[in-house]
C-alpha distance (Angstrom), angle and dihedral (degrees) to the residues before:
residue distance angle dihedral
M1 . . .
D2 3.83 . .
T3 3.78 98.1 .
L4 3.83 135.2 43.6
S5 3.71 110.1 -121.1
L6 3.76 124.4 -145.4
D7 3.89 87.5 -115.6
V8 3.67 92.8 53.4
A9 3.82 93.3 46.3
N10 3.66 90.9 49.7
R11 3.77 91.6 52.8
I12 3.84 88.9 51.2
V13 3.74 90.1 53.0
V14 3.80 94.7 43.3
E15 3.73 90.5 52.0
A16 3.89 95.4 45.8
L17 3.63 92.0 49.7
A18 3.84 90.8 49.6
S19 3.82 89.0 51.9
A20 3.78 89.4 51.5
R21 3.77 91.9 53.0
R22 3.89 92.6 45.1
N23 3.85 89.7 53.8
G24 3.85 93.6 43.8
F25 3.86 94.7 -120.6
R26 3.77 122.4 162.7
P27 3.81 119.8 -89.9
M28 3.82 110.8 -64.2
A29 3.73 139.0 -147.0
L30 3.81 119.3 -156.7
V31 3.78 134.1 -168.4
V32 3.85 124.1 -168.2
L33 3.72 118.9 -165.8
D34 3.71 126.6 -161.7
E35 3.79 134.2 -126.3
A36 3.93 88.4 -81.1
G37 3.81 90.8 51.6
L38 3.82 91.5 -110.3
I39 3.89 124.9 132.5
K40 3.64 110.6 -85.7
L41 3.86 99.4 167.4
T42 3.86 136.9 1.4
S43 3.74 124.9 -169.0
R44 3.84 129.8 177.5
E45 3.75 120.4 -176.0
D46 3.72 122.0 -135.0
G47 3.69 106.2 -85.8
A48 3.83 98.1 23.3
T49 3.82 108.0 135.7
A50 3.77 120.7 -107.2
L51 3.93 101.1 -99.9
R52 3.91 94.2 46.3
I53 3.88 91.1 96.3
N54 3.80 92.1 51.6
I55 3.83 93.9 45.1
A56 3.72 91.9 49.5
H57 3.72 92.8 46.6
G58 3.86 90.4 51.4
K59 3.76 90.2 49.0
A60 3.80 92.7 51.6
A61 3.80 93.9 42.3
A62 3.91 90.5 51.6
A63 3.77 91.1 49.5
F64 3.89 93.4 48.2
G65 3.79 94.7 39.3
L66 3.83 94.5 55.3
G67 3.75 96.2 26.6
V68 3.72 99.5 -124.1
S69 3.84 135.6 92.6
S70 3.71 118.1 -81.9
R71 3.81 88.1 -116.7
T72 3.88 90.9 61.7
L73 3.84 89.8 48.3
L74 3.96 90.1 50.4
E75 3.72 86.2 57.0
R76 3.84 95.3 45.1
A77 3.97 89.3 45.6
K78 3.85 88.7 61.7
D79 3.75 93.8 64.4
N80 3.97 96.2 40.0
P81 3.80 109.6 29.4
V82 3.82 94.4 155.6
F83 3.94 91.8 57.6
F84 3.76 94.6 45.2
G85 3.72 92.4 46.3
A86 3.81 84.5 54.7
I87 3.62 92.8 52.2
G88 3.82 90.2 53.6
T89 3.73 89.0 54.5
A90 3.89 93.9 44.6
S91 3.86 90.3 49.3
E92 3.73 91.8 51.7
G93 3.83 93.5 -119.1
K94 3.92 94.4 -46.8
F95 3.73 90.6 115.7
V96 3.82 121.3 85.4
P97 3.68 112.8 162.5
Q98 3.72 98.4 -160.7
T99 3.90 130.0 118.6
G100 3.77 110.5 -88.1
A101 3.65 109.1 82.6
I102 3.95 137.6 78.3
L103 3.77 139.1 179.8
I104 3.70 116.9 -107.7
T105 3.70 115.2 -139.5
S106 3.78 142.4 -178.7
R107 3.89 121.7 -117.2
S108 3.75 88.0 -94.6
G109 3.78 92.7 55.0
A110 3.89 98.7 -104.9
V111 3.75 111.5 147.9
L112 3.77 107.8 -114.7
G113 3.77 94.8 177.7
A114 3.88 141.7 -75.6
I115 3.75 139.1 -89.8
G116 3.82 127.1 -153.9
A117 3.76 129.3 -172.3
S118 3.72 133.4 -162.5
G119 3.83 131.7 -175.4
G120 3.86 105.1 73.2
T121 3.79 134.0 47.6
G122 3.68 113.5 -55.2
D123 3.82 89.5 -103.3
E124 3.79 90.5 52.4
D125 3.75 90.8 48.3
E126 3.78 94.5 49.3
Q127 3.97 90.5 45.3
I128 3.80 93.1 58.5
C129 3.83 91.7 44.4
I130 3.80 89.1 53.9
E131 3.79 93.7 45.1
G132 3.81 90.3 49.3
V133 3.83 94.7 52.0
R134 3.87 93.4 44.0
A135 3.82 90.2 51.6
A136 3.67 88.4 52.6
A137 3.89 89.4 56.6
L138 3.65 90.9 -115.2
Y139 3.77 133.4 125.3
I140 3.82 140.5 -114.2
A141 3.81 121.4 -133.1
E142 3.72 93.7 -138.3
E143 3.82 133.5 9.0
P144 3.69 117.2 -131.5
C-alpha cells in the first residue's frame, strides 16, 4: 500500500474514537493526513471544543513535516524553543509540537500519512492514534 485510502483513514478514526469511548476520555477531534501531508479525513466528536480540530491538525502536520512523532518533537522543542517557535510561524500555525500525533507507515516503512488527536491529555491523544492505526493493520514509525 503506497497511499492511504479514505476507507482506511475512516477505519483508523472509527477505531481511535472507539478507544477513546472505552477509556472514558473527553470528546476528541482527529485529523488524518495523507502521503502528501494533505487532510484526508477530519472528525470531531459531539462535545469536543472549538479548537480541537486545529490542534489535532497542527500535531499531525508537525509529525508529518519533520518525520517523527509529536512526542519526539515536544522533547526536541524543550532544548530549542526559539527554533520550534520559528517553525510554527513558518508553517502558518500548522505546527503543534505536543504529544498526540504519530506517523502512519506501511509494513516496508513508507510514510503513508499521519494522524493527530486533541481532546484528552497528550498521552491519551497519542494512545487513541496508536490504537486506530494498529486496528487498521498499519504501522507506526516509532513507538513511544
